[in-house]
ZAPAGU-557622 format. One line per 5 residues: number of its first residue (from 1); their letters; for each residue x, y, z of N, C-alpha, C. Coordinates in steps of 0.1 Angstrom, whole numbers, plus 5000, padded with zeros to 4 digits. Atoms other than C-alpha are relative to their C-alpha. Last residue first. Layout:
<sites>
NUM = a = X,Y,Z,X,Y,Z,X,Y,Z | ...
</sites>
This chain:
<sites>
157 = pyvra = 5006,4987,5002,7364,0380,6730,5008,5012,5004 | 4994,4991,4992,7390,0352,6724,4989,5013,5001 | 5002,4986,5005,7385,0322,6701,4999,5004,5016 | 5000,4995,4986,7402,0291,6703,4997,5012,4995 | 4996,4985,5001,7397,0271,6668,4998,5004,5017
152 = lfeav = 5002,4995,4987,7392,0234,6665,5006,5013,4997 | 4987,4991,4993,7390,0225,6630,4995,5008,5011 | 5004,4993,4990,7368,0194,6617,5011,5008,5006 | 4993,4998,4985,7376,0182,6586,4993,5009,5005 | 5008,4998,4989,7362,0168,6552,5007,5001,5014
147 = capke = 4996,5002,4989,7381,0171,6519,4988,5000,5012 | 4986,5002,5002,7372,0163,6485,5008,5001,5012 | 4993,4987,4998,7336,0157,6491,5015,4998,5003 | 4993,5002,4986,7320,0128,6476,5006,5013,5003 | 5006,4999,4991,7293,0135,6449,5004,5002,5013
142 = ngrdr = 4998,5011,4990,7316,0147,6425,4989,5000,5010 | 5004,5008,5006,7312,0173,6394,4998,4986,5006 | 5014,5001,5003,7309,0201,6415,4996,4988,4992 | 4998,4997,5012,7342,0193,6435,4986,4999,4991 | 5001,5008,5013,7336,0194,6470,4997,5008,4989
137 = gdvpl = 4998,4994,5013,7351,0210,6501,4996,4989,4987 | 5002,5009,5011,7332,0201,6530,5002,5005,4989 | 4998,4996,5014,7344,0218,6561,5001,4990,4989 | 4998,5010,5010,7333,0207,6598,5000,5009,4985 | 5005,4994,5010,7336,0237,6624,5003,4989,4988
132 = yiarr = 4997,5011,5010,7342,0226,6658,4993,5003,4987 | 5011,5001,5010,7342,0256,6681,5005,4991,4991 | 4996,5008,5013,7364,0257,6713,4990,4998,4991 | 4998,4993,5009,7359,0284,6740,5005,4992,4987 | 4992,4992,4995,7342,0261,6763,5003,5013,4990
127 = vseks = 4994,5007,4986,7330,0233,6739,5008,5012,5007 | 4994,4992,4991,7307,0241,6711,5006,4995,5010 | 5003,4998,4985,7291,0219,6684,5012,5009,5007 | 5003,5011,4995,7290,0216,6649,4997,4998,5013 | 4995,5000,4985,7286,0247,6629,4996,4987,5006
122 = rqspr = 5011,5004,4994,7285,0239,6592,5003,5002,5016 | 4997,4999,4987,7308,0251,6565,4990,4999,5010 | 5015,4998,4994,7301,0243,6528,5007,4997,5015 | 5004,5007,4989,7336,0247,6509,4986,5005,5003 | 5004,4990,4988,7342,0253,6475,4994,4993,5011
117 = ipasa = 5004,5007,4990,7358,0231,6444,4997,5016,5009 | 4992,4995,4989,7363,0240,6408,4995,4996,5012 | 5002,4991,4999,7354,0214,6381,5003,5005,5013 | 5010,4999,4989,7375,0190,6370,4994,5012,5002 | 5008,5013,4996,7394,0179,6341,4991,5001,5011
112 = pvvpv = 5012,4996,5001,7402,0216,6334,4993,4986,5000 | 5010,4994,5014,7414,0217,6356,5007,5000,4991 | 4998,4991,5006,7435,0192,6380,4990,5008,4988 | 4991,4997,5012,7416,0166,6395,5004,5011,4995 | 4999,4985,5008,7407,0170,6432,5007,4999,4988
107 = papfr = 4989,4992,5004,7405,0134,6447,4993,5014,4993 | 5000,4999,5013,7376,0120,6469,5010,5010,4993 | 5006,5010,5008,7373,0110,6502,4998,4999,4987 | 5000,4995,5013,7399,0131,6518,4994,4989,4993 | 5000,5012,5008,7398,0127,6555,5001,5007,4987
102 = vrdlg = 4994,4997,5016,7405,0149,6584,5000,4987,4990 | 5008,5008,5009,7386,0137,6616,5003,5005,4985 | 5009,5015,4999,7398,0163,6639,4996,4996,4989 | 5012,5007,5010,7420,0193,6633,4998,4988,5006 | 4999,5011,5005,7441,0217,6656,4988,4997,4990
97 = ynlrl = 4995,5007,4989,7441,0250,6679,4999,4986,4996 | 5004,5014,5006,7438,0275,6650,5008,4992,5013 | 4986,5009,5003,7438,0308,6670,4995,4987,4997 | 5002,5014,5005,7408,0335,6667,5015,4993,4997 | 4988,5009,5008,7411,0368,6680,4992,4987,4999
92 = rmgpy = 4989,4991,5003,7388,0397,6692,5011,4992,4993 | 4992,5005,4997,7351,0382,6690,5016,5009,4996 | 4995,4999,4984,7326,0405,6700,5013,4991,5000 | 4999,4986,4994,7307,0400,6665,5003,4997,5014 | 4999,5003,4990,7315,0367,6647,5001,5011,5013
87 = trqff = 5003,5014,4996,7305,0369,6614,4999,4997,5011 | 5014,5002,5006,7310,0408,6604,4995,4985,5006 | 5008,4989,4994,7338,0414,6629,4986,4998,4993 | 5003,5002,4988,7353,0382,6619,4989,5008,5007 | 5008,5014,4998,7352,0384,6584,4998,5000,5013
82 = gpats = 5012,4999,4994,7365,0422,6583,4993,4987,5002 | 4999,4988,4988,7395,0417,6559,4983,5000,5005 | 5005,4986,5006,7391,0383,6543,4997,5009,5011 | 4988,4986,4998,7415,0359,6560,4992,5009,4992 | 4998,4994,4989,7383,0335,6571,5014,5009,5001
77 = etlyp = 4997,4988,4999,7370,0333,6538,5002,5007,5014 | 5011,4997,4993,7362,0298,6537,4998,5014,5008 | 5014,5005,5008,7381,0291,6507,4989,5004,5012 | 5005,4992,5014,7411,0311,6518,4984,4999,4997 | 4999,4989,4994,7415,0294,6554,4996,5008,4990
72 = llslt = 5013,4996,4994,7405,0261,6538,5001,5016,5007 | 5012,4988,5006,7430,0264,6514,4991,5004,5006 | 4992,4986,4997,7457,0245,6533,4993,5008,4993 | 5002,4998,4987,7432,0213,6534,5007,5014,5004 | 5012,4998,4999,7432,0212,6494,4998,5005,5016
67 = lygha = 5005,4990,5008,7469,0211,6493,4985,5008,5002 | 4997,4991,4991,7469,0185,6520,5000,5014,4994 | 5009,4996,4989,7450,0164,6499,5004,5012,5009 | 4996,5003,4984,7476,0171,6473,4988,4998,5009 | 4996,4991,4991,7456,0179,6438,5004,4991,5014
62 = vttgf = 5005,4996,4991,7455,0154,6411,5004,5009,5011 | 4994,4994,4987,7469,0149,6378,4993,5002,5011 | 4996,4988,5000,7449,0133,6349,5009,5001,5015 | 4996,4998,5010,7435,0100,6341,5006,5014,4998 | 5010,4989,5002,7418,0094,6374,5000,5007,4986
57 = pseka = 5016,5005,5005,7427,0058,6373,4994,5013,5002 | 5010,4999,4991,7464,0071,6370,4986,4995,4998 | 4998,5011,4988,7489,0053,6348,4988,5006,5010 | 5000,5014,5006,7486,0069,6312,4998,4991,5011 | 5009,5005,5010,7471,0104,6320,4999,4989,4995
52 = arepd = 5014,5003,4998,7491,0106,6351,4989,4996,4991 | 5000,5012,4994,7524,0098,6332,4986,4999,5008 | 4997,5014,5010,7519,0125,6310,4997,4989,5006 | 5014,5002,5008,7507,0152,6336,4998,4987,4990 | 4996,5007,5015,7536,0145,6359,4987,4997,4990
47 = thiwq = 4990,4988,5008,7534,0168,6392,5001,4996,4984 | 5003,4984,4996,7503,0153,6416,5008,5008,4985 | 5016,4997,5002,7502,0117,6405,4996,5010,4999 | 5004,4998,5014,7540,0117,6400,4984,5003,4996 | 5005,5015,5004,7550,0120,6437,4993,5006,4984
42 = ldcta = 4996,5000,5017,7570,0155,6440,4990,4986,4994 | 5008,5014,5005,7561,0160,6476,4997,5002,4988 | 4991,5012,5007,7589,0183,6485,4994,4988,4998 | 4999,5012,4987,7563,0204,6507,5011,4993,4996 | 5000,4995,4988,7571,0238,6487,4999,4991,5013
37 = aafad = 4988,4998,4997,7577,0220,6455,5001,5008,5013 | 4991,5012,5003,7546,0202,6453,5016,5006,5005 | 5001,5009,4987,7527,0230,6466,5007,4989,5000 | 4994,4991,4992,7542,0252,6433,4999,4994,5019 | 4983,5001,4999,7534,0220,6414,5004,5010,5008
32 = irqqd = 4995,5015,4997,7498,0218,6425,5014,4999,4998 | 5005,4999,4990,7489,0258,6418,5007,4985,5008 | 4988,4991,4995,7507,0257,6386,4997,4999,5013 | 4988,5008,4999,7486,0224,6376,5011,5012,5006 | 4990,5006,5013,7454,0240,6382,5013,4998,5003
27 = ielwp = 4986,5004,4995,7430,0239,6414,5007,4996,4983 | 4994,5012,5010,7400,0261,6403,5011,4998,5007 | 4985,5001,5001,7382,0277,6433,5005,4991,4992 | 4994,5012,5009,7345,0283,6437,5016,5003,5000 | 4999,5001,5010,7335,0306,6470,5005,4990,4989
22 = gclie = 4990,4993,5006,7323,0296,6500,5000,5001,4985 | 4998,5007,5013,7291,0285,6513,5009,5008,4991 | 4994,4993,5013,7291,0298,6548,5000,4988,4988 | 4994,4988,4998,7276,0291,6584,5005,5008,4988 | 4989,4998,5011,7252,0263,6573,5005,5018,5006
17 = tgikl = 5005,4992,5013,7231,0257,6605,5015,4999,4991 | 5009,5005,5015,7236,0227,6624,4997,5007,4994 | 4997,5015,4999,7249,0246,6657,4989,4993,4990 | 4998,5004,5012,7244,0284,6650,5002,4987,4998 | 5012,4997,5010,7226,0294,6684,5001,4994,4984
12 = ryqai = 5007,5008,4999,7256,0276,6701,4986,4999,4992 | 4997,5013,5007,7280,0298,6685,4989,4989,5002 | 5003,4998,5014,7262,0329,6701,5004,4988,4990 | 5017,5000,5001,7260,0314,6733,4999,5001,4986 | 5002,5013,4997,7300,0306,6733,4984,4999,4995
7 = lldaa = 4996,5002,5015,7305,0345,6723,4998,4985,5002 | 5011,4994,5010,7281,0352,6755,5005,4995,4987 | 5012,5006,5000,7304,0330,6777,4990,5003,4989 | 4998,5010,5003,7335,0346,6767,4988,4991,4998 | 4998,4996,5014,7325,0380,6774,5002,4984,4992
2 = sm = 4987,4993,5006,7314,0370,6807,4999,5002,4989 | 4995,5012,5009,7279,0360,6821,5012,5010,4994
</sites>
């Protein structure tokens, strides 16, 4: 059995189990404004607290869905030193391959209007060297997830 086959066998043992329940992260207006400036998405629902308080159905500004999505590497701690060595022994390298089924079922209101968000990561299935990991970023006060995404990664032993 090759090193790649052994690595995939490791993942198969984790299918259906929670791999990670990550740290809580507050989404504040400063973070939203920085993301808006970086992406040129200055829609008032994200960047104008006064108008959002009056006109938004949420009563405050909300984070961009793509901001929530872009925080997944941090929230899943996949950028933390030693994460892969501890979590996936034998894996030398992981490359982002893409995303499937990305949805934003609930908004993430700016703090203090909302509680922080955090991910819950569960192994779904593995195909050759590709691993699907749905990520469920939930705000504590909301039953719906803020972001649900399956990200596909290529792993190399």
